[in-house]
N, CA, C and O atoms as a GROMACS GRO file, in nm:
protein
  472
    1MET      N    1  15.978   6.323  15.679
    1MET     CA    2  15.873   6.275  15.732
    1MET      C    3  15.853   6.136  15.651
    1MET      O    4  15.832   6.122  15.530
    2HIS      N    5  15.866   6.033  15.758
    2HIS     CA    6  15.861   5.897  15.690
    2HIS      C    7  15.728   5.834  15.667
    2HIS      O    8  15.641   5.864  15.749
    3ARG      N    9  15.698   5.756  15.572
    3ARG     CA   10  15.580   5.691  15.545
    3ARG      C   11  15.565   5.569  15.643
    3ARG      O   12  15.665   5.508  15.680
    4THR      N   13  15.443   5.535  15.681
    4THR     CA   14  15.422   5.444  15.788
    4THR      C   15  15.428   5.300  15.714
    4THR      O   16  15.374   5.291  15.604
    5LEU      N   17  15.480   5.207  15.761
    5LEU     CA   18  15.519   5.074  15.677
    5LEU      C   19  15.436   4.993  15.779
    5LEU      O   20  15.408   5.024  15.895
    6GLY      N   21  15.401   4.883  15.709
    6GLY     CA   22  15.328   4.792  15.776
    6GLY      C   23  15.403   4.650  15.721
    6GLY      O   24  15.490   4.654  15.634
    7PRO      N   25  15.354   4.509  15.790
    7PRO     CA   26  15.433   4.410  15.749
    7PRO      C   27  15.399   4.352  15.612
    7PRO      O   28  15.445   4.245  15.574
    8MET      N   29  15.328   4.417  15.548
    8MET     CA   30  15.311   4.363  15.396
    8MET      C   31  15.384   4.442  15.323
    8MET      O   32  15.394   4.394  15.210
    9ASP      N   33  15.443   4.547  15.335
    9ASP     CA   34  15.514   4.631  15.268
    9ASP      C   35  15.658   4.570  15.229
    9ASP      O   36  15.721   4.620  15.137
   10ARG      N   37  15.704   4.468  15.297
   10ARG     CA   38  15.808   4.395  15.285
   10ARG      C   39  15.796   4.323  15.141
   10ARG      O   40  15.890   4.311  15.062
   11PHE      N   41  15.660   4.276  15.119
   11PHE     CA   42  15.644   4.190  15.005
   11PHE      C   43  15.562   4.265  14.896
   11PHE      O   44  15.557   4.222  14.781
   12ALA      N   45  15.495   4.381  14.934
   12ALA     CA   46  15.435   4.487  14.839
   12ALA      C   47  15.517   4.572  14.770
   12ALA      O   48  15.498   4.585  14.649
   13THR      N   49  15.605   4.631  14.824
   13THR     CA   50  15.667   4.747  14.786
   13THR      C   51  15.830   4.716  14.786
   13THR      O   52  15.909   4.789  14.846
   14ALA      N   53  15.867   4.611  14.720
   14ALA     CA   54  16.023   4.607  14.716
   14ALA      C   55  16.098   4.707  14.638
   14ALA      O   56  16.059   4.751  14.530
   15ILE      N   57  16.214   4.744  14.699
   15ILE     CA   58  16.279   4.849  14.622
   15ILE      C   59  16.395   4.763  14.536
   15ILE      O   60  16.495   4.711  14.587
   16ASP      N   61  16.356   4.760  14.391
   16ASP     CA   62  16.439   4.694  14.304
   16ASP      C   63  16.464   4.763  14.215
   16ASP      O   64  16.400   4.734  14.114
   17PRO      N   65  16.548   4.867  14.203
   17PRO     CA   66  16.574   4.947  14.080
   17PRO      C   67  16.581   4.869  13.947
   17PRO      O   68  16.548   4.931  13.846
   18GLU      N   69  16.620   4.736  13.935
   18GLU     CA   70  16.591   4.667  13.800
   18GLU      C   71  16.466   4.609  13.766
   18GLU      O   72  16.442   4.560  13.656
   19SER      N   73  16.375   4.615  13.874
   19SER     CA   74  16.232   4.570  13.845
   19SER      C   75  16.142   4.632  13.737
   19SER      O   76  16.046   4.580  13.679
   20ARG      N   77  16.194   4.751  13.724
   20ARG     CA   78  16.081   4.850  13.623
   20ARG      C   79  16.154   4.839  13.474
   20ARG      O   80  16.270   4.869  13.446
   21PRO      N   81  16.069   4.795  13.404
   21PRO     CA   82  16.133   4.782  13.264
   21PRO      C   83  16.105   4.925  13.185
   21PRO      O   84  16.183   4.956  13.094
   22LEU      N   85  16.009   5.001  13.213
   22LEU     CA   86  15.973   5.133  13.133
   22LEU      C   87  15.958   5.236  13.253
   22LEU      O   88  15.900   5.208  13.358
   23PRO      N   89  16.005   5.336  13.229
   23PRO     CA   90  15.987   5.461  13.321
   23PRO      C   91  15.844   5.484  13.301
   23PRO      O   92  15.783   5.477  13.195
   24THR      N   93  15.780   5.522  13.463
   24THR     CA   94  15.641   5.558  13.456
   24THR      C   95  15.645   5.701  13.505
   24THR      O   96  15.739   5.748  13.569
   25ARG      N   97  15.532   5.769  13.468
   25ARG     CA   98  15.497   5.922  13.507
   25ARG      C   99  15.357   5.924  13.584
   25ARG      O  100  15.278   5.830  13.582
   26GLN      N  101  15.342   6.024  13.641
   26GLN     CA  102  15.200   6.026  13.703
   26GLN      C  103  15.129   6.108  13.594
   26GLN      O  104  15.177   6.198  13.525
   27GLN      N  105  15.001   6.058  13.593
   27GLN     CA  106  14.896   6.109  13.477
   27GLN      C  107  14.846   6.248  13.529
   27GLN      O  108  14.793   6.326  13.451
   28ASN      N  109  14.859   6.271  13.632
   28ASN     CA  110  14.765   6.389  13.656
   28ASN      C  111  14.867   6.548  13.698
   28ASN      O  112  14.834   6.653  13.752
   29ILE      N  113  14.975   6.506  13.651
   29ILE     CA  114  15.079   6.620  13.654
   29ILE      C  115  15.111   6.672  13.522
   29ILE      O  116  15.164   6.595  13.442
   30SER      N  117  15.082   6.808  13.484
   30SER     CA  118  15.111   6.868  13.351
   30SER      C  119  15.260   6.850  13.324
   30SER      O  120  15.350   6.839  13.408
   31ASP      N  121  15.269   6.849  13.180
   31ASP     CA  122  15.406   6.856  13.141
   31ASP      C  123  15.497   6.944  13.181
   31ASP      O  124  15.612   6.914  13.210
   32ALA      N  125  15.443   7.076  13.186
   32ALA     CA  126  15.514   7.189  13.262
   32ALA      C  127  15.568   7.159  13.389
   32ALA      O  128  15.688   7.162  13.415
   33ILE      N  129  15.456   7.124  13.486
   33ILE     CA  130  15.533   7.103  13.607
   33ILE      C  131  15.615   6.993  13.628
   33ILE      O  132  15.714   6.996  13.702
   34TRP      N  133  15.572   6.877  13.555
   34TRP     CA  134  15.653   6.757  13.534
   34TRP      C  135  15.818   6.791  13.506
   34TRP      O  136  15.906   6.738  13.573
   35LYS      N  137  15.846   6.894  13.390
   35LYS     CA  138  15.961   6.953  13.363
   35LYS      C  139  16.019   7.024  13.468
   35LYS      O  140  16.139   7.004  13.485
   36GLU      N  141  15.959   7.108  13.550
   36GLU     CA  142  16.004   7.219  13.638
   36GLU      C  143  16.075   7.116  13.756
   36GLU      O  144  16.194   7.119  13.787
   37LYS      N  145  15.960   7.016  13.819
   37LYS     CA  146  16.023   6.917  13.916
   37LYS      C  147  16.158   6.854  13.863
   37LYS      O  148  16.266   6.856  13.922
   38THR      N  149  16.133   6.801  13.744
   38THR     CA  150  16.274   6.725  13.701
   38THR      C  151  16.386   6.812  13.701
   38THR      O  152  16.492   6.774  13.750
   39TYR      N  153  16.374   6.921  13.653
   39TYR     CA  154  16.477   7.020  13.638
   39TYR      C  155  16.534   7.043  13.774
   39TYR      O  156  16.657   7.045  13.784
   40LYS      N  157  16.455   7.061  13.885
   40LYS     CA  158  16.495   7.120  14.026
   40LYS      C  159  16.559   6.998  14.079
   40LYS      O  160  16.650   7.016  14.161
   41VAL      N  161  16.523   6.862  14.043
   41VAL     CA  162  16.609   6.750  14.091
   41VAL      C  163  16.738   6.724  14.048
   41VAL      O  164  16.832   6.686  14.118
   42GLN      N  165  16.737   6.750  13.910
   42GLN     CA  166  16.865   6.740  13.850
   42GLN      C  167  16.951   6.845  13.899
   42GLN      O  168  17.070   6.817  13.912
   43THR      N  169  16.909   6.978  13.932
   43THR     CA  170  17.004   7.070  13.964
   43THR      C  171  17.048   7.032  14.109
   43THR      O  172  17.160   7.064  14.150
   44TYR      N  173  16.983   6.982  14.163
   44TYR     CA  174  17.046   6.931  14.332
   44TYR      C  175  17.148   6.818  14.280
   44TYR      O  176  17.263   6.831  14.323
   45MET      N  177  17.123   6.703  14.189
   45MET     CA  178  17.229   6.622  14.139
   45MET      C  179  17.348   6.708  14.087
   45MET      O  180  17.461   6.688  14.132
   46ALA      N  181  17.325   6.797  14.001
   46ALA     CA  182  17.450   6.867  13.962
   46ALA      C  183  17.535   6.953  14.061
   46ALA      O  184  17.655   6.975  14.043
   47ARG      N  185  17.463   6.999  14.168
   47ARG     CA  186  17.513   7.068  14.262
   47ARG      C  187  17.613   6.956  14.337
   47ARG      O  188  17.729   6.986  14.368
   48TRP      N  189  17.561   6.835  14.361
   48TRP     CA  190  17.634   6.730  14.433
   48TRP      C  191  17.756   6.707  14.368
   48TRP      O  192  17.861   6.728  14.430
   49VAL      N  193  17.759   6.661  14.234
   49VAL     CA  194  17.863   6.665  14.132
   49VAL      C  195  17.953   6.760  14.124
   49VAL      O  196  18.071   6.726  14.110
   50TYR      N  197  17.925   6.883  14.128
   50TYR     CA  198  18.018   6.984  14.147
   50TYR      C  199  18.086   7.017  14.273
   50TYR      O  200  18.205   7.047  14.285
   51ALA      N  201  17.987   7.008  14.377
   51ALA     CA  202  18.056   7.028  14.502
   51ALA      C  203  18.176   6.917  14.546
   51ALA      O  204  18.269   6.945  14.621
   52PHE      N  205  18.160   6.806  14.494
   52PHE     CA  206  18.263   6.694  14.524
   52PHE      C  207  18.354   6.634  14.403
   52PHE      O  208  18.419   6.530  14.407
   53SER      N  209  18.344   6.715  14.306
   53SER     CA  210  18.448   6.698  14.208
   53SER      C  211  18.416   6.561  14.158
   53SER      O  212  18.513   6.486  14.145
   54VAL      N  213  18.307   6.518  14.129
   54VAL     CA  214  18.251   6.368  14.097
   54VAL      C  215  18.268   6.382  13.931
   54VAL      O  216  18.225   6.478  13.868
   55GLN      N  217  18.330   6.283  13.879
   55GLN     CA  218  18.354   6.269  13.745
   55GLN      C  219  18.202   6.262  13.671
   55GLN      O  220  18.115   6.189  13.720
   56PHE      N  221  18.179   6.333  13.565
   56PHE     CA  222  18.057   6.381  13.500
   56PHE      C  223  18.027   6.216  13.434
   56PHE      O  224  17.909   6.186  13.418
   57SER      N  225  18.118   6.130  13.404
   57SER     CA  226  18.092   5.996  13.346
   57SER      C  227  18.001   5.901  13.446
   57SER      O  228  17.925   5.814  13.403
   58VAL      N  229  18.025   5.935  13.601
   58VAL     CA  230  17.967   5.875  13.703
   58VAL      C  231  17.792   5.862  13.672
   58VAL      O  232  17.722   5.765  13.702
   59THR      N  233  17.748   5.989  13.602
   59THR     CA  234  17.598   5.985  13.592
   59THR      C  235  17.556   5.896  13.484
   59THR      O  236  17.436   5.883  13.459
   60GLU      N  237  17.654   5.827  13.412
   60GLU     CA  238  17.622   5.734  13.274
   60GLU      C  239  17.629   5.597  13.342
   60GLU      O  240  17.567   5.508  13.284
   61SER      N  241  17.691   5.566  13.451
   61SER     CA  242  17.700   5.432  13.510
   61SER      C  243  17.574   5.371  13.554
   61SER      O  244  17.486   5.438  13.608
   62ASP      N  245  17.563   5.236  13.530
   62ASP     CA  246  17.446   5.170  13.595
   62ASP      C  247  17.446   5.174  13.732
   62ASP      O  248  17.332   5.186  13.777
   63GLU      N  249  17.546   5.169  13.828
   63GLU     CA  250  17.531   5.187  13.933
   63GLU      C  251  17.454   5.321  13.986
   63GLU      O  252  17.373   5.318  14.079
   64PHE      N  253  17.484   5.424  13.925
   64PHE     CA  254  17.433   5.560  13.960
   64PHE      C  255  17.282   5.566  13.900
   64PHE      O  256  17.202   5.634  13.964
   65LYS      N  257  17.244   5.510  13.798
   65LYS     CA  258  17.123   5.503  13.766
   65LYS      C  259  17.016   5.417  13.847
   65LYS      O  260  16.896   5.448  13.849
   66MET      N  261  17.075   5.298  13.922
   66MET     CA  262  17.014   5.206  13.992
   66MET      C  263  17.005   5.278  14.115
   66MET      O  264  16.895   5.263  14.169
   67MET      N  265  17.091   5.357  14.181
   67MET     CA  266  17.088   5.439  14.299
   67MET      C  267  16.967   5.527  14.280
   67MET      O  268  16.872   5.524  14.358
   68VAL      N  269  16.970   5.602  14.181
   68VAL     CA  270  16.874   5.718  14.168
   68VAL      C  271  16.704   5.644  14.158
   68VAL      O  272  16.606   5.687  14.219
   69GLU      N  273  16.706   5.539  14.075
   69GLU     CA  274  16.586   5.463  14.079
   69GLU      C  275  16.528   5.405  14.222
   69GLU      O  276  16.412   5.419  14.260
   70ALA      N  277  16.615   5.347  14.281
   70ALA     CA  278  16.602   5.310  14.407
   70ALA      C  279  16.546   5.407  14.524
   70ALA      O  280  16.466   5.383  14.615
   71ILE      N  281  16.624   5.539  14.488
   71ILE     CA  282  16.580   5.645  14.583
   71ILE      C  283  16.444   5.685  14.538
   71ILE      O  284  16.363   5.723  14.624
   72GLY      N  285  16.411   5.681  14.414
   72GLY     CA  286  16.264   5.746  14.363
   72GLY      C  287  16.170   5.638  14.411
   72GLY      O  288  16.062   5.677  14.454
   73GLN      N  289  16.195   5.498  14.411
   73GLN     CA  290  16.103   5.400  14.453
   73GLN      C  291  16.071   5.408  14.622
   73GLN      O  292  15.964   5.390  14.680
   74PHE      N  293  16.186   5.438  14.669
   74PHE     CA  294  16.177   5.446  14.824
   74PHE      C  295  16.082   5.568  14.861
   74PHE      O  296  16.008   5.564  14.959
   75GLY      N  297  16.089   5.679  14.773
   75GLY     CA  298  16.007   5.805  14.813
   75GLY      C  299  16.075   5.869  14.910
   75GLY      O  300  16.181   5.831  14.960
   76PRO      N  301  15.996   5.990  14.943
   76PRO     CA  302  16.027   6.071  15.048
   76PRO      C  303  16.080   6.025  15.192
   76PRO      O  304  16.018   5.937  15.251
   77GLY      N  305  16.184   6.078  15.246
   77GLY     CA  306  16.219   6.047  15.371
   77GLY      C  307  16.339   5.927  15.374
   77GLY      O  308  16.370   5.859  15.472
   78VAL      N  309  16.392   5.922  15.254
   78VAL     CA  310  16.483   5.823  15.262
   78VAL      C  311  16.626   5.890  15.322
   78VAL      O  312  16.673   5.999  15.288
   79THR      N  313  16.681   5.799  15.416
   79THR     CA  314  16.787   5.837  15.486
   79THR      C  315  16.941   5.779  15.414
   79THR      O  316  16.967   5.661  15.391
   80PRO      N  317  17.020   5.884  15.392
   80PRO     CA  318  17.171   5.841  15.319
   80PRO      C  319  17.227   5.744  15.425
   80PRO      O  320  17.176   5.734  15.537
   81PRO      N  321  17.326   5.679  15.388
   81PRO     CA  322  17.402   5.608  15.478
   81PRO      C  323  17.497   5.695  15.531
   81PRO      O  324  17.538   5.790  15.464
   82SER      N  325  17.548   5.667  15.673
   82SER     CA  326  17.623   5.749  15.749
   82SER      C  327  17.783   5.713  15.685
   82SER      O  328  17.796   5.626  15.598
   83GLN      N  329  17.897   5.789  15.739
   83GLN     CA  330  17.990   5.741  15.690
   83GLN      C  331  18.056   5.608  15.752
   83GLN      O  332  18.134   5.529  15.697
   84TYR      N  333  18.005   5.606  15.875
   84TYR     CA  334  18.034   5.482  15.945
   84TYR      C  335  17.982   5.359  15.858
   84TYR      O  336  18.060   5.268  15.829
   85GLN      N  337  17.842   5.358  15.816
   85GLN     CA  338  17.793   5.251  15.758
   85GLN      C  339  17.864   5.234  15.609
   85GLN      O  340  17.875   5.121  15.560
   86LEU      N  341  17.907   5.342  15.546
   86LEU     CA  342  17.988   5.333  15.422
   86LEU      C  343  18.114   5.271  15.431
   86LEU      O  344  18.168   5.207  15.341
   87LEU      N  345  18.161   5.293  15.553
   87LEU     CA  346  18.321   5.247  15.588
   87LEU      C  347  18.313   5.110  15.634
   87LEU      O  348  18.405   5.033  15.607
   88GLU      N  349  18.217   5.075  15.696
   88GLU     CA  350  18.214   4.911  15.759
   88GLU      C  351  18.129   4.839  15.681
   88GLU      O  352  18.175   4.779  15.583
   89ARG      N  353  17.986   4.832  15.713
   89ARG     CA  354  17.892   4.725  15.701
   89ARG      C  355  17.887   4.728  15.556
   89ARG      O  356  17.924   4.627  15.496
   90LEU      N  357  17.846   4.832  15.488
   90LEU     CA  358  17.836   4.845  15.348
   90LEU      C  359  17.928   4.802  15.240
   90LEU      O  360  17.907   4.732  15.140
   91LEU      N  361  18.057   4.871  15.295
   91LEU     CA  362  18.168   4.815  15.224
   91LEU      C  363  18.224   4.677  15.213
   91LEU      O  364  18.275   4.622  15.115
   92LYS      N  365  18.202   4.626  15.351
   92LYS     CA  366  18.223   4.467  15.361
   92LYS      C  367  18.132   4.391  15.279
   92LYS      O  368  18.179   4.297  15.215
   93GLU      N  369  17.984   4.421  15.269
   93GLU     CA  370  17.902   4.365  15.193
   93GLU      C  371  17.934   4.382  15.050
   93GLU      O  372  17.905   4.292  14.971
   94GLU      N  373  17.998   4.498  15.009
   94GLU     CA  374  17.999   4.500  14.868
   94GLU      C  375  18.126   4.428  14.849
   94GLU      O  376  18.118   4.350  14.754
   95VAL      N  377  18.239   4.428  14.907
   95VAL     CA  378  18.348   4.344  14.892
   95VAL      C  379  18.309   4.189  14.883
   95VAL      O  380  18.365   4.117  14.800
   96GLU      N  381  18.209   4.136  14.974
   96GLU     CA  382  18.178   4.006  14.968
   96GLU      C  383  18.106   3.981  14.845
   96GLU      O  384  18.129   3.877  14.782
   97ARG      N  385  18.016   4.073  14.799
   97ARG     CA  386  17.939   4.060  14.667
   97ARG      C  387  18.048   4.046  14.536
   97ARG      O  388  18.042   3.960  14.448
   98ILE      N  389  18.128   4.132  14.546
   98ILE     CA  390  18.227   4.128  14.414
   98ILE      C  391  18.330   4.009  14.422
   98ILE      O  392  18.386   3.968  14.321
   99ASN      N  393  18.355   3.951  14.557
   99ASN     CA  394  18.441   3.820  14.554
   99ASN      C  395  18.355   3.718  14.516
   99ASN      O  396  18.400   3.622  14.453
  100GLY      N  397  18.231   3.726  14.546
  100GLY     CA  398  18.143   3.629  14.503
  100GLY      C  399  18.116   3.606  14.361
  100GLY      O  400  18.105   3.494  14.311
  101LEU      N  401  18.106   3.729  14.291
  101LEU     CA  402  18.123   3.737  14.134
  101LEU      C  403  18.257   3.688  14.089
  101LEU      O  404  18.263   3.637  13.977
  102LEU      N  405  18.367   3.698  14.161
  102LEU     CA  406  18.500   3.688  14.108
  102LEU      C  407  18.537   3.528  14.111
  102LEU      O  408  18.627   3.482  14.041
  103LYS      N  409  18.458   3.449  14.200
  103LYS     CA  410  18.456   3.301  14.223
  103LYS      C  411  18.476   3.214  14.108
  103LYS      O  412  18.576   3.145  14.093
  104PRO      N  413  18.372   3.218  14.022
  104PRO     CA  414  18.373   3.142  13.904
  104PRO      C  415  18.508   3.181  13.824
  104PRO      O  416  18.563   3.089  13.764
  105ARG      N  417  18.562   3.304  13.818
  105ARG     CA  418  18.682   3.323  13.731
  105ARG      C  419  18.795   3.288  13.778
  105ARG      O  420  18.888   3.267  13.700
  106GLU      N  421  18.812   3.272  13.934
  106GLU     CA  422  18.906   3.224  14.006
  106GLU      C  423  18.919   3.084  13.978
  106GLU      O  424  19.029   3.030  13.981
  107GLU      N  425  18.800   3.016  13.948
  107GLU     CA  426  18.823   2.854  13.947
  107GLU      C  427  18.858   2.835  13.793
  107GLU      O  428  18.913   2.730  13.759
  108GLU      N  429  18.830   2.926  13.704
  108GLU     CA  430  18.895   2.930  13.562
  108GLU      C  431  19.041   2.963  13.554
  108GLU      O  432  19.112   2.910  13.469
  109TRP      N  433  19.079   3.036  13.626
  109TRP     CA  434  19.204   3.072  13.631
  109TRP      C  435  19.273   2.978  13.677
  109TRP      O  436  19.372   2.954  13.607
  110LYS      N  437  19.262   2.919  13.758
  110LYS     CA  438  19.315   2.771  13.856
  110LYS      C  439  19.322   2.666  13.728
  110LYS      O  440  19.423   2.600  13.703
  111LYS      N  441  19.213   2.660  13.658
  111LYS     CA  442  19.226   2.523  13.533
  111LYS      C  443  19.308   2.596  13.411
  111LYS      O  444  19.391   2.532  13.346
  112HIS      N  445  19.285   2.714  13.387
  112HIS     CA  446  19.337   2.755  13.254
  112HIS      C  447  19.444   2.874  13.255
  112HIS      O  448  19.477   2.927  13.149
  113GLY      N  449  19.493   2.911  13.369
  113GLY     CA  450  19.595   3.014  13.421
  113GLY      C  451  19.505   3.154  13.379
  113GLY      O  452  19.402   3.169  13.313
  114CYS      N  453  19.598   3.251  13.454
  114CYS     CA  454  19.518   3.371  13.429
  114CYS      C  455  19.601   3.467  13.337
  114CYS      O  456  19.722   3.477  13.357
  115THR      N  457  19.542   3.537  13.239
  115THR     CA  458  19.607   3.618  13.128
  115THR      C  459  19.630   3.767  13.171
  115THR      O  460  19.696   3.848  13.107
  116GLY      N  461  19.562   3.790  13.291
  116GLY     CA  462  19.590   3.936  13.351
  116GLY      C  463  19.466   4.020  13.292
  116GLY      O  464  19.440   4.129  13.343
  117ASN      N  465  19.390   3.972  13.189
  117ASN     CA  466  19.286   4.054  13.155
  117ASN      C  467  19.175   4.009  13.214
  117ASN      O  468  19.139   3.891  13.207
  118VAL      N  469  19.104   4.111  13.282
  118VAL     CA  470  18.989   4.057  13.376
  118VAL      C  471  18.884   4.147  13.306
  118VAL      O  472  18.766   4.144  13.343
   0.00000   0.00000   0.00000
């Protein structure tokens, strides 16, 4: 079930996992229900980790935490990327992003040489 989006949603409801400095919680849900819901979500995450032999340390990474936050901000109805999207467009965009981050280092390497420690 998708939420209906209007033209102002682009400006009013940005999905940026880094934008929220402190976790928030709904005031009208009792602690017992909140804990139960949290446990259920964590159970689904654990099943995913176990089913695909994902390293447990992945859950401590900033990327994992930002992904979980972005999904939470999007809300119900978020669609995961397809294999094609992961292998094509999203991979190419990530390679470009990382190359952009490496550009300043490459310039330094040209000036001062590369020690092999990145």
